[in-house]
N, C-alpha and C positions, 0 to 999 in steps of 0.2 A: 519623587511629589511629591507624596506623604511628608518627608521630611518637610518641601515646602509649603506646603499647607498648616503643616504643623506647628511650623516655626508669623506667615504670618496671621496665624490665633489669635498667636504669643504675644504675640507686636500690638493685635489687637483688643488684647482679654474679650472674644470672644468664642466659643463652645465649640465644638469642632463631632463629624464624625467621619471617621476614613470608612472605605469599605474597597472590597480587594480577597481573591486568596485567598485557602489558612495557611497557613508555612510561610509569610510572607514579611514577616520586625514589626507586625501592628503595635500589635498589644510593646513589642521590645524595644522596640524607638518607642512608646507614652511611659515605660518604668525607667530608659537610662535617662531623657533629656529630665522626668520628673527629680532621679537618684544627678543629675549633670545639678542642675538648675538647685538643686536645693527645697523641693517640691516633695512631700507627705504624698505617698496617693494610696484609695482606696478602692481596690479592686474589688468589680463587683459580676464574676459569672455569673451572665442566666441560666437556665435551662426550662424546658417547658413543668417544673418544680419549682419556682419561682413565687414564692406569694408575693403579695406589698405588705402584711408583716417582717419580713427580711427583710421587704426595703427599708421600710418607713419607717415601723417599729409596730407594738401594740401591749396592754394589756396584758400582765398577768400573774397568777391569782398568787399569794406567801403567803405567810403565818410570819406574823414580828408581835411580839412581843404577845404572846397566845389568842391574835384574835387575824379573824383572814381578814386577808386584804388583796388590792385588784394597784399590782405597782406598775407604773411602766418603762417598755426598755426600751433604748430608739431601735433603731436597722439601723441596717449597711449607710446611709444617702445620709439621715439624721448625723449617726456619729459624725461621717465626713466631711457634713455640712458644719459640721463643730469642732470640728476639730482643723478645721481650713483646706481640710485636704487639691487634692487634684482627685474627679471622681472619676471612673473607670471605668464604662461598665460597655464589659466584653461579651459576648456572641451573644447583643442586643436583641440577633433577628432569630433568636429559637423563644422570645422571651411571649 
């Protein structure tokens, strides 16, 4: 059932949410298909401590040329989108 849902979403070019008990291969099939098709995959493993800064980015204080500055560092989602990757939100129920 999951494989047919995945293939339908690929053909229709839409997002997909896979649900099911742990250990049935949801993550493994996405990794396999992304590799098979030649797409890179950004996997984001959620936990109760995942922050919005990790996902989207944040300003980081730095010293550059002797001056204190704030530099924007992209998070996982932004990096994945910029690279054109598939983005896998793993264990999203823990977010």
